[in-house]
C-alpha positions in Angstrom: 115.6 102.9 123.2 112.1 103.1 121.8 110.8 99.9 120.2 108.7 100.1 117.0 105.9 97.7 116.3 105.8 95.7 113.2 102.8 97.7 112.0 104.8 101.0 112.4 107.6 99.5 110.5 105.3 98.4 107.7 103.8 101.9 107.5 107.2 103.5 107.3 108.4 101.0 104.7 105.3 101.2 102.5 106.5 104.5 101.1 110.1 103.3 100.5 111.3 101.9 97.1 111.8 98.2 97.3 114.4 98.4 94.5 117.2 98.7 97.0 119.4 95.8 97.6 119.2 94.5 101.2 122.1 93.3 103.3 119.9 90.4 104.3 116.7 89.5 102.5 114.4 87.1 104.4 112.2 85.6 101.8 108.8 83.9 101.9 108.5 83.9 105.7 105.3 83.9 107.6 105.3 87.4 109.2 103.2 87.5 112.3 102.4 90.5 114.5 99.8 89.9 117.2 99.3 93.7 117.8 97.9 94.2 114.2 96.8 90.7 113.6 99.1 90.4 110.6 99.7 86.8 109.6 100.9 86.6 106.0 103.7 85.5 103.9 106.1 88.5 103.2 109.7 89.3 102.3 111.7 91.3 104.8 114.7 93.5 103.9 117.3 94.2 106.5 119.9 96.9 105.8 122.6 97.4 108.5 120.7 96.9 111.7 117.3 98.1 110.5 114.3 96.6 108.8 113.9 98.7 105.7 111.1 96.9 103.9 108.3 94.4 104.6 106.7 93.6 101.3 105.0 91.0 99.1 107.3 92.2 96.3 110.5 90.4 95.3 113.7 91.4 97.2 117.3 90.9 96.5 120.1 90.9 99.0 123.8 90.4 99.5 122.6 87.4 101.6 119.3 85.8 100.7 117.7 83.4 103.2 114.6 81.4 102.2 112.6 81.2 105.4 109.6 79.4 103.9 107.9 77.4 106.6 109.3 79.7 109.3 107.8 82.5 111.3 109.3 86.0 111.2 108.0 88.0 114.2 108.9 90.8 116.6 110.5 90.0 119.9 107.1 90.2 121.8 108.8 92.3 124.5 105.9 94.7 125.2 102.9 92.6 124.2 101.5 92.2 127.7 
């Protein structure tokens, strides 16, 4: 299984409409990716088993979780 970096996911998601409803919306989390030096508050949309959007825009979801004050980050499997 090929792993995608957060930067790759962000690039893929930037062209997608955010108007979709997520299965799970992680709201206001500190998204960190050491590979791209991203360290910012973002909303993350998860649909099925995929991240479908990483955005500053508002998201809605079947389940909405306010992750303010928490870090949302990749698994750091291949950072070394």
